[in-house]
Structure formats: C-alpha cells, structure tokens
BAPATI-506268 format. One record per residue (C-alpha): x, y, z; residue number from 1. Coordinates in steps of 0.2 Angstrom, whole numbers, plus 5000, padded with zeros to 4 digits. Layout:
BEGIN
X / Y / Z / NUM
...
//
This chain:
BEGIN
5034 / 5111 / 5145 / 1
5048 / 5107 / 5134 / 2
5048 / 5104 / 5114 / 3
5051 / 5086 / 5113 / 4
5035 / 5083 / 5127 / 5
5024 / 5095 / 5115 / 6
5026 / 5085 / 5103 / 7
5021 / 5067 / 5111 / 8
5008 / 5078 / 5119 / 9
5000 / 5083 / 5101 / 10
5002 / 5064 / 5094 / 11
4992 / 5058 / 5109 / 12
4979 / 5071 / 5105 / 13
4977 / 5066 / 5086 / 14
4975 / 5048 / 5090 / 15
4991 / 5039 / 5089 / 16
4995 / 5027 / 5099 / 17
5011 / 5018 / 5091 / 18
5028 / 5028 / 5086 / 19
5040 / 5019 / 5075 / 20
5057 / 5023 / 5078 / 21
5075 / 5021 / 5078 / 22
5086 / 5027 / 5092 / 23
5091 / 5040 / 5097 / 24
5078 / 5051 / 5095 / 25
5073 / 5060 / 5111 / 26
5055 / 5058 / 5107 / 27
5055 / 5039 / 5111 / 28
5056 / 5043 / 5129 / 29
5042 / 5057 / 5128 / 30
5029 / 5045 / 5119 / 31
5033 / 5031 / 5130 / 32
5029 / 5042 / 5146 / 33
5011 / 5047 / 5138 / 34
5008 / 5026 / 5135 / 35
5013 / 5028 / 5116 / 36
5018 / 5012 / 5111 / 37
5036 / 5013 / 5104 / 38
5042 / 5000 / 5090 / 39
5060 / 4998 / 5089 / 40
5065 / 4992 / 5071 / 41
5082 / 4986 / 5064 / 42
5082 / 4998 / 5050 / 43
5073 / 5016 / 5047 / 44
5066 / 5010 / 5030 / 45
5056 / 4996 / 5038 / 46
5050 / 5009 / 5052 / 47
5045 / 5020 / 5039 / 48
5035 / 5005 / 5030 / 49
5025 / 5000 / 5047 / 50
5019 / 5019 / 5049 / 51
5014 / 5018 / 5030 / 52
5004 / 5003 / 5032 / 53
4996 / 5008 / 5050 / 54
4990 / 5024 / 5042 / 55
4982 / 5014 / 5026 / 56
4974 / 5001 / 5036 / 57
4963 / 5016 / 5043 / 58
4960 / 5026 / 5028 / 59
4972 / 5039 / 5036 / 60
4960 / 5041 / 5052 / 61
4976 / 5035 / 5062 / 62
4992 / 5043 / 5057 / 63
5007 / 5032 / 5058 / 64
5023 / 5040 / 5064 / 65
5041 / 5037 / 5062 / 66
5057 / 5046 / 5071 / 67
5076 / 5044 / 5069 / 68
5092 / 5052 / 5072 / 69
5100 / 5066 / 5064 / 70
5114 / 5062 / 5051 / 71
5113 / 5045 / 5045 / 72
5098 / 5039 / 5053 / 73
5089 / 5052 / 5044 / 74
5100 / 5047 / 5028 / 75
5094 / 5029 / 5028 / 76
5076 / 5034 / 5031 / 77
5077 / 5042 / 5014 / 78
5069 / 5029 / 5003 / 79
5055 / 5024 / 5016 / 80
5050 / 5041 / 5015 / 81
5051 / 5041 / 4993 / 82
5041 / 5025 / 4995 / 83
5026 / 5033 / 5005 / 84
5026 / 5049 / 4994 / 85
5025 / 5038 / 4978 / 86
5011 / 5029 / 4986 / 87
5001 / 5045 / 4992 / 88
5002 / 5039 / 5011 / 89
5001 / 5051 / 5028 / 90
5014 / 5048 / 5037 / 91
5023 / 5060 / 5051 / 92
5042 / 5058 / 5049 / 93
5050 / 5067 / 5063 / 94
5068 / 5065 / 5062 / 95
5082 / 5073 / 5073 / 96
5091 / 5088 / 5066 / 97
5110 / 5095 / 5068 / 98
5112 / 5109 / 5081 / 99
5104 / 5124 / 5071 / 100
5123 / 5131 / 5072 / 101
5128 / 5117 / 5062 / 102
5111 / 5112 / 5051 / 103
5116 / 5121 / 5035 / 104
5133 / 5116 / 5035 / 105
5142 / 5103 / 5023 / 106
5142 / 5090 / 5024 / 107
5129 / 5087 / 5038 / 108
5111 / 5080 / 5029 / 109
5099 / 5092 / 5031 / 110
5082 / 5082 / 5032 / 111
5071 / 5098 / 5028 / 112
5080 / 5101 / 5012 / 113
5085 / 5084 / 5006 / 114
5067 / 5078 / 5008 / 115
5056 / 5091 / 5002 / 116
5054 / 5084 / 4984 / 117
5048 / 5067 / 4994 / 118
5037 / 5074 / 5005 / 119
5020 / 5085 / 5006 / 120
5028 / 5096 / 5018 / 121
5043 / 5098 / 5025 / 122
5048 / 5111 / 5038 / 123
5062 / 5113 / 5054 / 124
5056 / 5118 / 5070 / 125
5069 / 5132 / 5074 / 126
5062 / 5136 / 5090 / 127
5051 / 5130 / 5104 / 128
5039 / 5147 / 5105 / 129
5037 / 5141 / 5085 / 130
5029 / 5123 / 5090 / 131
5010 / 5128 / 5090 / 132
5009 / 5134 / 5071 / 133
5021 / 5121 / 5066 / 134
5011 / 5107 / 5073 / 135
4996 / 5114 / 5068 / 136
5003 / 5114 / 5048 / 137
5010 / 5098 / 5050 / 138
4992 / 5088 / 5055 / 139
4983 / 5098 / 5046 / 140
4992 / 5093 / 5029 / 141
4991 / 5076 / 5037 / 142
4973 / 5077 / 5037 / 143
4968 / 5085 / 5023 / 144
4970 / 5088 / 5003 / 145
4979 / 5073 / 4993 / 146
4987 / 5061 / 5006 / 147
5005 / 5061 / 5009 / 148
5021 / 5060 / 5020 / 149
5024 / 5076 / 5031 / 150
5040 / 5079 / 5039 / 151
5045 / 5090 / 5053 / 152
5065 / 5090 / 5058 / 153
5068 / 5093 / 5076 / 154
5087 / 5100 / 5079 / 155
5093 / 5093 / 5093 / 156
5096 / 5109 / 5102 / 157
5077 / 5113 / 5101 / 158
5072 / 5097 / 5110 / 159
5071 / 5102 / 5127 / 160
5067 / 5124 / 5122 / 161
5051 / 5127 / 5132 / 162
5034 / 5131 / 5122 / 163
5023 / 5144 / 5127 / 164
5015 / 5143 / 5144 / 165
4998 / 5146 / 5137 / 166
4999 / 5133 / 5123 / 167
4985 / 5121 / 5122 / 168
4985 / 5108 / 5106 / 169
4969 / 5107 / 5096 / 170
4969 / 5093 / 5086 / 171
4967 / 5096 / 5066 / 172
4951 / 5092 / 5057 / 173
4947 / 5086 / 5040 / 174
4939 / 5095 / 5027 / 175
4931 / 5087 / 5011 / 176
4930 / 5095 / 4994 / 177
4916 / 5089 / 4981 / 178
4915 / 5092 / 4962 / 179
4907 / 5106 / 4953 / 180
4889 / 5100 / 4950 / 181
4890 / 5105 / 4932 / 182
4903 / 5095 / 4929 / 183
4894 / 5079 / 4937 / 184
4879 / 5082 / 4926 / 185
4891 / 5082 / 4911 / 186
4899 / 5066 / 4917 / 187
4883 / 5058 / 4923 / 188
4876 / 5060 / 4904 / 189
4893 / 5054 / 4896 / 190
4893 / 5039 / 4908 / 191
4872 / 5035 / 4908 / 192
4875 / 5033 / 4889 / 193
4891 / 5024 / 4888 / 194
4887 / 5007 / 4880 / 195
4903 / 4997 / 4887 / 196
4909 / 5008 / 4902 / 197
4922 / 5002 / 4915 / 198
4925 / 5008 / 4932 / 199
4944 / 5009 / 4936 / 200
4944 / 5012 / 4954 / 201
4959 / 5018 / 4963 / 202
4966 / 5020 / 4981 / 203
4957 / 5037 / 4984 / 204
4941 / 5024 / 4985 / 205
4949 / 5018 / 5004 / 206
4954 / 5035 / 5009 / 207
4936 / 5041 / 5006 / 208
4928 / 5027 / 5013 / 209
4917 / 5026 / 4997 / 210
4917 / 5008 / 4996 / 211
4897 / 5008 / 4997 / 212
4895 / 5022 / 4986 / 213
4905 / 5013 / 4972 / 214
4897 / 4998 / 4974 / 215
4879 / 5006 / 4972 / 216
4884 / 5015 / 4957 / 217
4891 / 4999 / 4948 / 218
4877 / 4988 / 4953 / 219
4862 / 5003 / 4947 / 220
4871 / 5003 / 4930 / 221
4878 / 4987 / 4928 / 222
4895 / 4994 / 4925 / 223
4911 / 4983 / 4926 / 224
4923 / 4987 / 4939 / 225
4942 / 4984 / 4941 / 226
4954 / 4993 / 4952 / 227
4973 / 4999 / 4952 / 228
4986 / 4988 / 4964 / 229
4984 / 5002 / 4977 / 230
4965 / 5003 / 4975 / 231
4964 / 4982 / 4975 / 232
4949 / 4978 / 4989 / 233
4939 / 4992 / 4984 / 234
4928 / 4982 / 4975 / 235
4923 / 4964 / 4982 / 236
4930 / 4952 / 4969 / 237
4919 / 4941 / 4972 / 238
4905 / 4952 / 4964 / 239
4897 / 4948 / 4949 / 240
4903 / 4965 / 4942 / 241
4921 / 4962 / 4948 / 242
4935 / 4962 / 4934 / 243
4947 / 4958 / 4946 / 244
4962 / 4969 / 4948 / 245
4981 / 4971 / 4943 / 246
4993 / 4981 / 4935 / 247
5009 / 4973 / 4924 / 248
4999 / 4956 / 4927 / 249
4980 / 4956 / 4928 / 250
4967 / 4943 / 4925 / 251
4960 / 4943 / 4908 / 252
4943 / 4950 / 4911 / 253
4951 / 4967 / 4915 / 254
4960 / 4968 / 4898 / 255
4945 / 4964 / 4888 / 256
4935 / 4974 / 4895 / 257
4947 / 4990 / 4894 / 258
4952 / 4986 / 4876 / 259
4931 / 4985 / 4873 / 260
4926 / 5001 / 4884 / 261
4921 / 5016 / 4875 / 262
4920 / 5026 / 4892 / 263
4931 / 5022 / 4907 / 264
4926 / 5030 / 4923 / 265
4943 / 5032 / 4934 / 266
4939 / 5035 / 4953 / 267
4950 / 5039 / 4967 / 268
4966 / 5036 / 4955 / 269
4980 / 5047 / 4947 / 270
4982 / 5036 / 4930 / 271
4998 / 5039 / 4934 / 272
5010 / 5028 / 4921 / 273
5022 / 5014 / 4928 / 274
5029 / 4998 / 4922 / 275
5020 / 4991 / 4936 / 276
5002 / 4996 / 4932 / 277
4988 / 4992 / 4920 / 278
4990 / 5002 / 4904 / 279
4976 / 5013 / 4898 / 280
4970 / 5009 / 4880 / 281
4971 / 5023 / 4869 / 282
4957 / 5030 / 4860 / 283
4945 / 5029 / 4874 / 284
4933 / 5042 / 4882 / 285
4940 / 5046 / 4901 / 286
4931 / 5054 / 4915 / 287
4944 / 5055 / 4928 / 288
4937 / 5059 / 4946 / 289
4952 / 5063 / 4959 / 290
4956 / 5073 / 4974 / 291
4972 / 5081 / 4967 / 292
4969 / 5092 / 4950 / 293
4987 / 5089 / 4946 / 294
4983 / 5071 / 4942 / 295
4971 / 5078 / 4929 / 296
4979 / 5076 / 4910 / 297
4997 / 5072 / 4920 / 298
4998 / 5055 / 4909 / 299
4982 / 5048 / 4903 / 300
4972 / 5062 / 4891 / 301
4955 / 5065 / 4899 / 302
4940 / 5072 / 4891 / 303
4931 / 5076 / 4909 / 304
4936 / 5081 / 4925 / 305
4929 / 5079 / 4942 / 306
4938 / 5085 / 4957 / 307
4935 / 5081 / 4973 / 308
4934 / 5066 / 4988 / 309
4929 / 5050 / 4979 / 310
4914 / 5046 / 4992 / 311
4906 / 5063 / 4989 / 312
4909 / 5062 / 4969 / 313
4902 / 5045 / 4968 / 314
4885 / 5048 / 4978 / 315
4884 / 5065 / 4967 / 316
4888 / 5056 / 4951 / 317
4876 / 5042 / 4957 / 318
4861 / 5055 / 4961 / 319
4863 / 5064 / 4945 / 320
4862 / 5048 / 4935 / 321
4846 / 5043 / 4942 / 322
4836 / 5055 / 4931 / 323
4844 / 5047 / 4916 / 324
4837 / 5034 / 4903 / 325
4843 / 5016 / 4909 / 326
4843 / 5008 / 4890 / 327
4861 / 5006 / 4889 / 328
4861 / 5001 / 4906 / 329
4849 / 4987 / 4906 / 330
4856 / 4981 / 4890 / 331
4870 / 4977 / 4900 / 332
4860 / 4964 / 4911 / 333
4869 / 4948 / 4906 / 334
4887 / 4956 / 4908 / 335
4891 / 4947 / 4924 / 336
4888 / 4930 / 4915 / 337
4900 / 4936 / 4902 / 338
4913 / 4941 / 4915 / 339
4911 / 4923 / 4924 / 340
4913 / 4915 / 4908 / 341
4931 / 4925 / 4903 / 342
4937 / 4922 / 4920 / 343
4933 / 4904 / 4921 / 344
4940 / 4901 / 4904 / 345
4958 / 4911 / 4909 / 346
4956 / 4901 / 4925 / 347
4955 / 4885 / 4917 / 348
4971 / 4889 / 4907 / 349
4981 / 4894 / 4922 / 350
4975 / 4877 / 4932 / 351
4991 / 4868 / 4928 / 352
5000 / 4880 / 4936 / 353
4990 / 4884 / 4950 / 354
4988 / 4864 / 4954 / 355
5004 / 4861 / 4949 / 356
5012 / 4846 / 4960 / 357
5029 / 4845 / 4955 / 358
5045 / 4849 / 4963 / 359
5053 / 4862 / 4965 / 360
5037 / 4870 / 4969 / 361
5027 / 4881 / 4958 / 362
5025 / 4899 / 4969 / 363
5007 / 4899 / 4960 / 364
5002 / 4884 / 4968 / 365
5005 / 4890 / 4986 / 366
4995 / 4907 / 4983 / 367
4981 / 4898 / 4977 / 368
4983 / 4885 / 4992 / 369
4982 / 4901 / 5003 / 370
4969 / 4910 / 4992 / 371
4957 / 4896 / 4995 / 372
4960 / 4891 / 5013 / 373
4960 / 4909 / 5023 / 374
4943 / 4919 / 5030 / 375
4946 / 4933 / 5019 / 376
4936 / 4945 / 5030 / 377
4950 / 4942 / 5044 / 378
4964 / 4943 / 5033 / 379
4977 / 4958 / 5027 / 380
4990 / 4953 / 5013 / 381
5002 / 4962 / 5005 / 382
5017 / 4958 / 4992 / 383
5035 / 4963 / 4987 / 384
5041 / 4969 / 4972 / 385
5044 / 4960 / 4955 / 386
5038 / 4943 / 4955 / 387
5027 / 4941 / 4971 / 388
5018 / 4955 / 4965 / 389
5016 / 4950 / 4948 / 390
5010 / 4931 / 4954 / 391
5000 / 4938 / 4968 / 392
4987 / 4953 / 4962 / 393
4979 / 4943 / 4948 / 394
4977 / 4927 / 4959 / 395
4972 / 4934 / 4975 / 396
4953 / 4938 / 4978 / 397
4950 / 4952 / 4989 / 398
4933 / 4953 / 4996 / 399
4933 / 4965 / 5010 / 400
4940 / 4983 / 5010 / 401
4957 / 4985 / 5016 / 402
4961 / 4969 / 5016 / 403
4975 / 4970 / 5003 / 404
4990 / 4982 / 5003 / 405
4995 / 4985 / 4984 / 406
5008 / 4996 / 4978 / 407
5019 / 4996 / 4964 / 408
5024 / 5013 / 4959 / 409
5043 / 5014 / 4965 / 410
5042 / 4994 / 4969 / 411
5057 / 4995 / 4983 / 412
5062 / 4977 / 4988 / 413
5058 / 4973 / 5004 / 414
5042 / 4985 / 5007 / 415
5031 / 4971 / 5010 / 416
5038 / 4964 / 5028 / 417
5036 / 4982 / 5036 / 418
5018 / 4984 / 5027 / 419
5012 / 4967 / 5036 / 420
5019 / 4971 / 5053 / 421
5011 / 4988 / 5053 / 422
4996 / 4980 / 5047 / 423
4996 / 4968 / 5062 / 424
4999 / 4981 / 5074 / 425
4984 / 4990 / 5068 / 426
4973 / 4974 / 5067 / 427
4979 / 4962 / 5081 / 428
4964 / 4952 / 5077 / 429
4970 / 4948 / 5060 / 430
4981 / 4936 / 5049 / 431
4992 / 4948 / 5041 / 432
5004 / 4941 / 5028 / 433
5018 / 4946 / 5017 / 434
5025 / 4937 / 5001 / 435
5042 / 4941 / 4996 / 436
5056 / 4931 / 4986 / 437
5074 / 4928 / 4991 / 438
5080 / 4945 / 4984 / 439
5068 / 4955 / 4994 / 440
5073 / 4946 / 5010 / 441
5091 / 4953 / 5008 / 442
5086 / 4970 / 5008 / 443
5075 / 4969 / 5025 / 444
5076 / 4951 / 5032 / 445
5085 / 4956 / 5048 / 446
5066 / 4966 / 5053 / 447
5059 / 4948 / 5055 / 448
5069 / 4949 / 5072 / 449
5059 / 4965 / 5075 / 450
5043 / 4955 / 5072 / 451
5049 / 4942 / 5084 / 452
5055 / 4956 / 5098 / 453
5040 / 4965 / 5098 / 454
5027 / 4952 / 5098 / 455
5021 / 4955 / 5081 / 456
5016 / 4938 / 5075 / 457
5014 / 4938 / 5055 / 458
5015 / 4926 / 5042 / 459
5027 / 4928 / 5031 / 460
5027 / 4918 / 5012 / 461
5045 / 4917 / 5005 / 462
5048 / 4911 / 4989 / 463
5066 / 4903 / 4987 / 464
5072 / 4900 / 4970 / 465
5089 / 4903 / 4974 / 466
5091 / 4918 / 4961 / 467
5084 / 4935 / 4954 / 468
5074 / 4924 / 4942 / 469
5063 / 4939 / 4934 / 470
5080 / 4945 / 4927 / 471
5085 / 4929 / 4919 / 472
5080 / 4935 / 4901 / 473
5090 / 4951 / 4902 / 474
5107 / 4945 / 4911 / 475
5112 / 4929 / 4901 / 476
5131 / 4935 / 4898 / 477
5134 / 4940 / 4916 / 478
5125 / 4926 / 4922 / 479
5134 / 4913 / 4913 / 480
5151 / 4920 / 4917 / 481
5149 / 4925 / 4933 / 482
5133 / 4919 / 4941 / 483
5125 / 4937 / 4942 / 484
5106 / 4932 / 4948 / 485
5112 / 4918 / 4960 / 486
5108 / 4920 / 4978 / 487
5107 / 4909 / 4992 / 488
5100 / 4906 / 5010 / 489
5092 / 4895 / 5022 / 490
5080 / 4906 / 5029 / 491
5069 / 4898 / 5039 / 492
5083 / 4894 / 5050 / 493
5085 / 4913 / 5051 / 494
5068 / 4913 / 5058 / 495
5071 / 4902 / 5072 / 496
5087 / 4912 / 5076 / 497
5075 / 4926 / 5078 / 498
5065 / 4917 / 5089 / 499
5052 / 4916 / 5075 / 500
5042 / 4900 / 5070 / 501
5052 / 4895 / 5051 / 502
5050 / 4881 / 5042 / 503
5056 / 4875 / 5023 / 504
5046 / 4866 / 5011 / 505
5051 / 4857 / 4998 / 506
5037 / 4844 / 4993 / 507
5020 / 4851 / 4985 / 508
5010 / 4838 / 4995 / 509
5015 / 4848 / 5013 / 510
5009 / 4865 / 5006 / 511
4994 / 4864 / 5015 / 512
5000 / 4857 / 5031 / 513
5012 / 4870 / 5032 / 514
5002 / 4885 / 5028 / 515
4992 / 4878 / 5043 / 516
5005 / 4876 / 5054 / 517
5011 / 4894 / 5049 / 518
4995 / 4900 / 5054 / 519
4994 / 4892 / 5068 / 520
5009 / 4899 / 5075 / 521
5003 / 4917 / 5073 / 522
4988 / 4912 / 5082 / 523
5000 / 4908 / 5098 / 524
5010 / 4923 / 5095 / 525
5025 / 4920 / 5084 / 526
5029 / 4926 / 5069 / 527
5031 / 4913 / 5055 / 528
5040 / 4913 / 5039 / 529
5037 / 4899 / 5026 / 530
5051 / 4895 / 5015 / 531
5044 / 4888 / 4999 / 532
5058 / 4879 / 4988 / 533
5052 / 4886 / 4971 / 534
5056 / 4885 / 4953 / 535
5062 / 4900 / 4942 / 536
5044 / 4905 / 4936 / 537
5043 / 4920 / 4928 / 538
5029 / 4918 / 4917 / 539
5014 / 4932 / 4922 / 540
4994 / 4934 / 4917 / 541
4995 / 4949 / 4904 / 542
4984 / 4948 / 4891 / 543
//
C-alpha cells in the first residue's frame, strides 16, 4: 500500500466521509476511490471553514479534513487554520509539502514550521515506514484533550512510498478526565452557599455533550445560565433560567445578572478576554471548570479550579451538591419571573428596531422575522464578523444544542459562509443559514459557486448597506476625502450567475415572503442568497 492510500484508509476507518480540498493533492483521488466524498472549494480558507463546522456539528465525533497543494495552497490555508485554532476546533489539515530535498530551503513554504503555533500538533511525514506512528499520533491528538487543528504535512515525493506490509490501522479512542474529588467538594460548597450565582457555559459543554447535565444543575439549584458565543445553544434560551447569550452585544439580563453575581461558575469555557466576548465583572468569586489547565488564571482570576471534561465535571458537582443545604436555592424560586421581566423590558425598548418598517430595511427587522418563522429544532445558523455577529447573537433564540455556530475570537471576515456549508453537509436535513454583510462577501463570496456546484443548499442572508458601516465613527476623514468605507455590488445577481437562487429585497413589507421563497429554494436543492438593502445600523445591545 502506498502512503496516499494508507492515509485515505485511516480516514475511512475514523469515520471520515467528506474530504474538503483544493487541488492538487494526491489524497483527493485516493479518498474518492474509497467513496469519501470530495468537495472542491474555490479557495483554501473556505475549505477549512467547512471542515471546521463539520467537526463542530458532531461535537468532534466526526473529524473534518482538508487537504491542499504545497506552496501557495498551504500559504493560503494559513488563516483558516488559525481560525480553527482560535476557536478550539478539531480538524485534520493535510498539506502537500515540497520534496524533502527542498522542504527546508528558502523561500519554500514549510507548513510544519510555519503552522506549529496555530495547530495543536504539527508533524511532517518523512518516510513511508513512519505512517503507522504519525497517523496514530495525529488522530489521538484530534480525539483527546483540548480540541484543535492537527496538521500532517506530506512531501510530494513521499505520497507514493510504500508503507509496512503488516500495517493495519486501528482507529483512535477518546479518553476523558475528571476533576479531583476534593476540588469538587470545595466548589460544591461555594456554589451551594452562593446567594446570586450565575453559570457561564462555553463550547466545552458542546464537545462533552453535557447539555442535560448543565440543565440538571441549573434547575436543581435555580441558577441562571448564560453562555459564551461559542457556547450558545448549550442551554435552551426559551428556558425560564436562561439569561440569553452574547459577547460584545448581549441581552440585558446577561449584563445585569453578571453584575449582581457573587459567584460565577464557568463551565467548558476559557474566559478568554477578547474585544468580542462578554467582559467578566471584577470582584466576583470565580469557579473555573475547564478541560485545559492552561486556561486557569490566564485572563480572569479564579479562586477555584476544576480540570476535566465538562460532562464529568457537571455530574460530579451535581452529586456533591445534593448533600448541601438548599436554603439559598429555595430563595431563588422567583428568579424566572425576574429574568422574564428584564427580558420583556429590554425587548420592549428594542421593538422599534425589531419591527421597523422603513426603507432602507433595518437588519434587526430581518433577523426578528427570521427568528420567529423557522423551526429552531431543524435549523443551524451562524454569522459573520462585525455587525452581523453583534446583531444576531442577542436576538436569535437558540433552543436546541448545536443549532448555533458561534465564534468571535479572531473574527475573520467571510467565515460564516463556509461554516454554513459545512453544517449543511453534516446535517443535510436541516436549514443551514449564514448571516453576513457586504464586507464579508468580498472575502469569500466566490465560494457561493461552490455551494451551487456541490449541491449544498444553504440560505445566505446578506445585509447590503453599501458600506463598512461599523467603521463610520472611526474613519470620518478618510470617508469624507476618499469614500474609504464605501463598497458596492449586486450580490443577488452574482448568486444567480453562479447557479443559485438570488433575490434583492428593498421593501420591508417583502421580508417575510422573501425569506419564505429563499427557504423554499433550499428545499428544492438550490443555495439561496437573499440580499437585503439595509440602513447603516451600528447600534448594538450592550448594557
């Protein structure tokens, strides 16, 4: 067996059924021979974004894989790998490499050297007989510990080398770790005695599939729950104890409850400080439960730490708290009533935007109508960076796990399109939506053609205000002199030219009907792009 076939066989054994790729890489043919579907993209970053969502939608059970050519292909992939690293997503990246005799020679791009700081594990395959050890290490890194991208660089002169005759690939297993029982007892006492606790749930809850355990703890002790953007949908937002979710923009109950909290219990989160995440108020008692000890006291000081899988941690903590006095929990019986009142008052103040019927269309109106018309259990939604993120996160109510692909640490424009396509391939039966702006489509819009060609019927909601509106307050001189923030395009026509469904909407009274037509197009197998001509809305909910 040749190296390229060995890699394909290992992928098949690991349950990989889709290979995202950009030619030329011999693995594309080897995968196709084993009935692993190949999806060819228009640029490398989109392929990585698709692999990213594919992994997330299974909580890492299925691994998204992307391969590309050496040299410029690997160079172009850098941003997509960095984004997956930032968001802690397990994807396998397999770039071709320059022949071994040239691999370390300037100016040739060496993926192993250049990507080692944006991957969990980066290794070159230097000879065919090393394939058993290298593949074993790669997949065990993908299935264990903190999730993240793993890179295997295969020099082009290695692909056709022979592998050991006796080799047979054995799929990797996943081992879980749990927190120290004494740490659990300490944290249980602190949380049980807290008067105003808040649970802050992150993406680790998704990877651990700890949704039921999170709900059990919250309900047993009447503890309000919010989530990070990455953790959004880990707790149903129609639940009486849900505060909602957000980052830079968030519903009022989030900010209010975090401000009043005496104890904040972070579960499956990193507490990373970014310009796009919720800011933890100072002076709080923090219990930080995370899979990765490197997260502890990195950004937010914590008085108590629990290291381990989120599901094991939540179960152990719930069990330990059962023996504690419930006085404080009973005193919070009316918490759902207060949360509902805060939310209703906040929504009341936002109703003029959410129901705005003026033209140009207000983007909040579009999101409000969409939120109220789709079947949440059969929908996956994501957003792009900037305004689409800040406008979507607070007002989209997620009720089902893994129905929202949240992100925001490095905020690459154009990320949402690939995420929606990857989600659709993982869940063909669901309506998969990306919300983006006219700046983001400039980065990755050509790959709408990929959606049409590869028969990936997503719904793309585009807000076109003919500008980079979020930059208006910070670029007044360059705008006045040179029109620095002005951009333009007829993107619905672009979608039609690519073979998809495209529609431009200018009248607010057409919003609901247009959304219905776009959804129907996806049901008929066509990707749909609905281009809403919007005002330059930059107000966000941040209280």
